[in-house]
C-alpha positions, -999 to 999 in steps of 0.1 A, spaced: -185 410 28 -158 403 2 -125 383 5 -93 394 -10 -64 371 -1 -65 364 36 -86 395 43 -123 401 45 -136 435 35 -167 450 52 -184 484 53 -168 518 46 -152 539 73 -144 568 51 -142 576 14 -121 600 -6 -112 609 -42 -85 583 -45 -94 555 -21 -120 541 3 -112 529 38 -131 498 49 -134 478 80 -114 446 75 -108 413 92 -76 393 90 -86 356 88 -57 335 99 -53 297 106 -69 279 135 -96 305 139 -72 335 145 -88 368 134 -79 405 138 -98 436 130 -79 460 106 -85 490 84 -81 485 47 -75 513 23 -87 503 -11 -76 524 -41 -101 531 -68 -98 509 -99 -84 536 -122 -53 540 -100 -49 503 -93 -48 496 -131 -20 521 -137 12 501 -136 35 530 -130 14 543 -101 9 508 -86 47 502 -86 54 536 -69 25 531 -44 39 497 -33 74 510 -30 64 539 -8 42 517 13 71 494 20 92 523 31 64 536 54 63 502 70 97 510 85 81 537 108 77 525 143 61 550 166 31 551 189 18 583 171 18 567 137 -8 542 125 14 512 113 11 497 79 6 459 83 4 447 47 2 457 11 -18 436 -14 -19 437 -52 -41 409 -63 -68 405 -90 -66 442 -100 -71 453 -64 -45 475 -46 -50 474 -9 -32 490 20 -38 472 53 -34 492 85 -39 487 121 -75 496 131 -77 524 157 -109 529 175 -114 567 175 -124 596 153 -106 617 127 -98 653 136 -117 664 105 -150 651 119 -142 664 154 -137 699 140 -170 696 121 -188 688 153 -171 717 171 -180 741 143 -216 730 143 -218 735 181 -197 767 179 -173 756 206 -135 754 208 -113 728 224 -94 736 256 -58 748 249 -44 718 268 -63 694 245 -51 712 214 -15 711 226 -18 674 234 -32 665 200 -9 686 179 23 677 199 16 640 194 10 647 157 43 665 154 62 637 172 48 611 148 59 633 119 94 635 133 96 597 137 87 593 100 112 620 89 140 602 108 132 566 96 161 546 82 164 514 62 179 481 72 214 494 67 208 526 87 205 550 57 179 577 60 147 570 40 138 606 35 101 600 41 78 631 38 41 628 43 31 656 19 -6 653 29 -8 663 66 -45 673 71 -73 668 96 -84 638 76 -51 621 82 -50 628 120 -68 602 141 -76 608 177 -80 574 194 -106 567 221 -76 560 244 -65 596 239 -35 588 217 -33 608 185 -19 591 154 -10 601 119 -22 581 88 -9 573 54 28 580 57 48 575 25 16 570 4 11 607 -4 41 607 -26 26 581 -49 -7 598 -48 10 630 -58 22 612 -89 -14 605 -98 -25 641 -92 -4 653 -121 -22 652 -154 -7 649 -188 -9 687 -192 11 691 -160 -18 704 -140 -15 697 -103 -46 686 -84 -50 678 -47 -55 693 -13 -41 728 -20 -54 741 14 -28 721 32 2 724 8 32 745 14 40 772 -12 71 754 -24 51 722 -28 26 739 -51 53 756 -71 77 727 -76 54 698 -72 82 674 -65 113 688 -47 102 690 -11 115 681 23 102 676 58 95 713 62 64 710 40 49 687 67 58 714 93 39 740 73 9 717 70 9 709 107 9 746 115 -22 750 93 -40 722 113 -30 739 146 -44 772 134 -77 755 124 -80 737 158 -76 771 176 -100 790 153 -123 760 145 -126 771 108 -106 766 76 -75 788 71 -73 786 33 -108 784 18 -121 797 -15 -146 792 -43 -121 777 -67 -88 760 -67 -71 791 -80 -84 811 -51 -70 786 -27 -36 786 -44 -35 824 -43 -42 824 -6 -15 798 1 12 815 -20 4 852 -19 -23 864 5 -15 874 40 -21 848 67 -43 864 94 -31 861 130 -54 845 155 -58 877 175 -70 895 143 -99 871 139 -110 873 175 -93 841 189 -77 849 223 -45 828 227 -13 833 247 14 853 228 38 823 230 12 801 213 6 827 186 43 829 179 45 791 175 16 791 150 30 820 129 65 807 127 52 774 115 32 792 88 62 811 74 62 809 36 100 808 36 111 773 46 143 788 62 122 808 87 100 778 99 108 752 124 134 730 108 120 698 123 86 687 136 102 679 170 114 714 173 79 727 167 65 701 192 89 712 219 80 749 214 42 741 215 46 721 247 66 749 263 39 775 253 9 753 265 15 722 286 -3 693 268 -31 673 284 -24 637 292 -39 609 270 -67 600 294 -79 636 294 -79 637 256 -99 605 255 -125 618 279 -128 650 258 -132 630 226 -160 610 242 -178 643 249 -174 660 215 -179 629 193 -200 604 212 -222 593 182 -193 584 160 -174 565 187 -205 545 197 -216 538 161 -182 525 151 -180 504 182 -213 487 173 -201 482 137 -168 465 149 -188 443 173 -211 432 145 -182 424 122 -164 404 148 -195 384 156 -202 378 119 -166 366 113 -170 338 139 -191 318 114 -168 327 85 -135 318 101 -123 284 89 -122 258 117 -91 237 122 -93 202 109 -99 173 132 -88 138 124 -96 104 139 -78 71 135 -89 65 99 -86 102 89 -123 109 93 -143 127 119 -180 126 128 -201 155 116 -214 161 151 -179 167 164 -172 193 137 -205 210 145 -198 211 182 -164 225 175 -178 253 153 -204 262 179 -177 267 205 -158 294 187 -153 323 210 -138 357 199 -127 342 166 -108 313 183 -120 278 176 -121 254 207 -123 218 194 -145 193 213 -135 158 219 -155 134 197 -182 114 215 -173 81 198 -146 71 173 -152 40 151 -123 16 148 -111 9 113 -121 -23 97 -85 -35 94 -81 -33 132 -112 -54 138 -101 -81 113 -66 -84 128 -80 -87 163 -104 -114 152 -77 -134 135 -55 -132 166 -84 -144 188 -91 -174 165 -54 -184 164 -52 -183 202 -83 -205 205 -68 -229 180 -35 -233 198 -54 -238 231 -75 -266 215 -44 -284 201 -26 -283 235 -57 -297 252 -60 -326 227 -23 -334 230 -26 -335 267 -56 -358 265 -38 -382 242 -8 -384 266 -31 -391 295 -49 -419 276 -16 -433 266 -5 -437 303 -39 -450 314 -48 -422 336 -85 -414 339 -98 -381 351 -109 -380 387 -147 -377 389 -159 -362 422 -187 -379 440 -211 -356 458 -238 -364 484 -271 -344 483 -286 -332 515 -320 -318 523 -331 -293 548 -353 -320 564 -326 -346 569 -316 -352 604 -282 -339 614 -259 -370 616 -225 -379 605 -224 -390 569 -221 -426 562 -190 -439 545 -194 -441 508 -173 -462 485 -165 -460 448 -173 -488 425 -146 -512 415 -129 -503 383 -139 -523 352 -118 -550 338 -91 -538 314 -61 -552 297 -31 -562 317 -13 -530 307 -40 -507 320 -56 -505 354 -81 -482 369 -76 -454 394 -96 -453 426 -123 -427 425 -122 -399 451 -154 -388 465 -165 -355 480 -195 -343 499 -216 -314 485 -250 -299 488 -255 -289 451 -256 -322 432 -273 -357 434 -252 -385 449 -237 -411 427 -245 -447 435 -220 -465 458 -211 -501 460 -200 -523 488 -164 -535 489 -150 -503 477 -113 -499 482 -115 -463 495 -139 -447 520 -147 -411 527 -143 -394 560 -168 -371 575 -150 -342 560 -155 -355 525 -118 -363 519 -105 -397 507 -84 -416 533 -49 -423 520 -39 -458 512 -13 -475 533 7 -489 503 17 -454 490 -5 -456 460 -27 -427 469 -24 -411 445 -11 -439 423 8 -414 400 33 -387 399 34 -354 379 66 -348 360 82 -314 350 60 -312 319 28 -316 339 22 -352 327 9 -378 351 30 -410 354 17 -442 369 37 -455 398 50 -490 389 44 -504 423 7 -496 420 2 -516 388 
C-alpha cells in the first residue's frame, strides 16, 4: 500500500503501455473511505511537462461528462512526480477479457446481449460528444481510443466507457520526434491514421463498429504480424462481411455493422446515437439484469476474484483510516478510550465510545477546595459572633436532662425531677431555669430538692405563672433578649 495525497494505492487491476490501473481507497476525515480506481501514468510520461499539462487539461474536460454509461472522473492528482487519474470503481469485467474467455471456449454471445452492450457504449459516446462547458459551449470531446479494453461491463449489467478525453493527450505522447505514430492501430479510423490530429466524433463511430464486429465474430477484425500490416488492413484492405466468415446474423444487423465500418466518414453514421438507434431497431437489446446474469456465467472467475480483492482492501483500510480526535475537559483522552473507538470502526466509519472516566483538571479541584474552606470559615465566624452576643446578654444554653430507664424497672409514672438552683452571679446576670426531658438513651442528671420547675409525666417543663417561661424573647435577628420582669 502506498499513499499519494488523500488516496491509498493497492494492487493492480490492469496494466498497459502508458499506465497502470490500481485499486484505490479515498481516505477522508472521520473515518470516511471509498473504493476507487486509480490510473497511474508511467514515470516517463508524468515527467514530460508538455504531456502532463495536456493530460490534466483533457481530464478536466472529461469530468464534465455526466452519463450512466460513462465511468466518471473523480479527481486528477499531480504530486511528487506522480500523475494520477482517479475514477469511480465499477465492479465488473472489461469487454477485452470477456472476449478472450469466449474465444477460448469457442462460444458467442446472444444477439440480445451484444445489442445491449454496444447500444449502451454508443449512448455513452454520444453523451461525451455532446458535452458542454460551464457557459454551454461544446467541448468537442472525442475519445480516440474506443476498444474492448476501454469498455467495462458491470456486474449490475450496465456497460460503461472508460478514459474519455485522455486519449487525446496520450495521442500526443504516441508521436515521436521523427513523426512516427504509435498506438492501437487496430481500432483507429483511416483518417485518424493519416492525419493523426484532425478528427471528429465519427472516428469513435468507426471504432465502435469494429468492436461490434468483434463481438459478433469473437475474433479480431484487423490483426497482423506487424504494425504496417495492420495499417494496411485499416486503410486499404477490404473489410470482410460477417456472412463471408461464417457468422449468421440478420441482414439488418449486418447493414448496421458495415455502415459503421465505412472508410468514408460521410457514409458512416454521423453520430453515435444514430448508430445506437439503428442497432436497437435491428436487434432489441437485453435489459441490464439479463446482461449481468450473462456476465456472471462467462466471467465468473474474474468477478469473484476482484470481489475478494476489494473486500480485503476495505478490511485493511479500517486500521489505516485516521480516527477522529476525542477531547476531554483538559484536552486529553485516555488511551483506553481511543483504543475502544478504533476497535469499533465498521465499514470504514469510526464510532467513538464514551470514555469510562474523565479526570478533573487540577485547577478545578483547587478552586473547589478554596470555596469549601472559605464557607467553613464564614460559618465559624458567625457561630462565634452569636456566642459572644448570647454571653453578653447572660443567656446560657438549655441543657436537657434525661432519665434512664431499664427493661427491668417497674412501669410507674416518673417522679418529678427538679433542676438545681443556678449559681450565684453578679447582679447584672441571673441564671435560666433548666428544662428537663425524659429519654431512654442517656444517664440521668442529678436532681436537687427545691427546684423552681418540675417535669410532668410527658417530660415537658410546666410553665411558670409569672410569664417568665421562657424568660427571654427572640428578636428579628435571632438574638435572645432577657425579659426585664424576669430579672
